[in-house]
N, C-alpha and C positions, 0 to 999 in steps of 0.2 A: 715262458712268457705268459701263458694262460694262468699259471699259479700266482704270478706277481699281480696280474690284472685282477684276479679274483680277491687277492689279499687287500687290494686298494679299494675296489668297487664295493664289495660286501659291507665293510665297516662304514664306508661313506653313506651308502644307502640306508643302513640301519640308523645312522645319526640323523639323517634327514627326516626319516619317517618318525623317529622317536621325539624329535625336537620340533616337529611341525606346528604344535600348538604355541610354542614360544616364538617361532619365526613368523607367524601370522596371527597377531593378537586379534581377538574378536571384539567387535563393538558391543558393549554391554551397557544397556540403559537401565538405571536404577529407578524402578517405578515408584519407589517410596520417597524419593527426594522431591520436595515441593517445587513445582514449576507453575507459575500463573499463566493461565490461558484465558485471555480477555474474551475470546469468542465463545467459550464453553458456558452457554447460558440456556435457560429454559427455551425449548423450541429449536435450538441449533442442531443441525445434523452433524454428529461427530463423525470424523474420518474413520474409515474402516481400520486403517493401520494403527491409529490411536486406541481404538476399542480392543483390537487383537492383542496389543501388548499389555493391556491391563489384566490384573488378576481378579477373578471373581471373589467377592468377600461375603462373610457371614454378617448380614445386617444386624442380627441379635447381638453379636459380640461388640459391635460399635454403636449400639443403641440408635440405629437408623430406622426409619419407617419401613414397614413391609412393602416390598415392591409389588405393584399391580401385576396381573397376569400379563406375561409377555415382556416384562421388564426385569432387569437385574442390576445389582450394584457391582461396580468394578473400582478397583483402586488403580488410578493412572496418574503418574507424575505427582504423587502426594495428594491427590484429589480423590474423593469418593464421588463417583458419577453414577447416577441412576438414569438409565436410558433403555429405550425399546431395543430388544435383541435383534428384531428383524430389520429395523430402519435406522438405528443409531440416533434417534431423536431424543435429545436430553430432556428429562423431567426435572432433575435437580443435581446440584453440585455442591459439595461440602469439602472444605479444606480438611484433610485427614487428621491433622494434628488437633483441629478444634473438636473432633468427634471422639478423641481418645479419652 
C-alpha cells in the first residue's frame, strides 16, 4: 500500500511544483506601454506604488534635462516622469515616445 501511495503522490507533487508558474499566472504590468494619467502634472504627489514600478532611466540617452539634486527620471506607463525621490512631487512629465 505504501509503495502505491508513493508512486501516486511523488509524481503528483512533482507536477504541482514544476507547473506552479503556469497554474498561477502573475500580473505583469508593461511599464513601456503608454497610459495617459491626467493627474500626473507638475506639483502632483505621485503615488508610491506608481513610482516604485517605474524604471530609472538615463536622461542623457533620451535627451532629457539633467535632474536637480534629489530628483530622478523614471519611465512609468510609457511616460518619463521627473520627480523628487523623497516626496514623489512631480517636476515634469514627458510622453516617452515623444522623447525617442
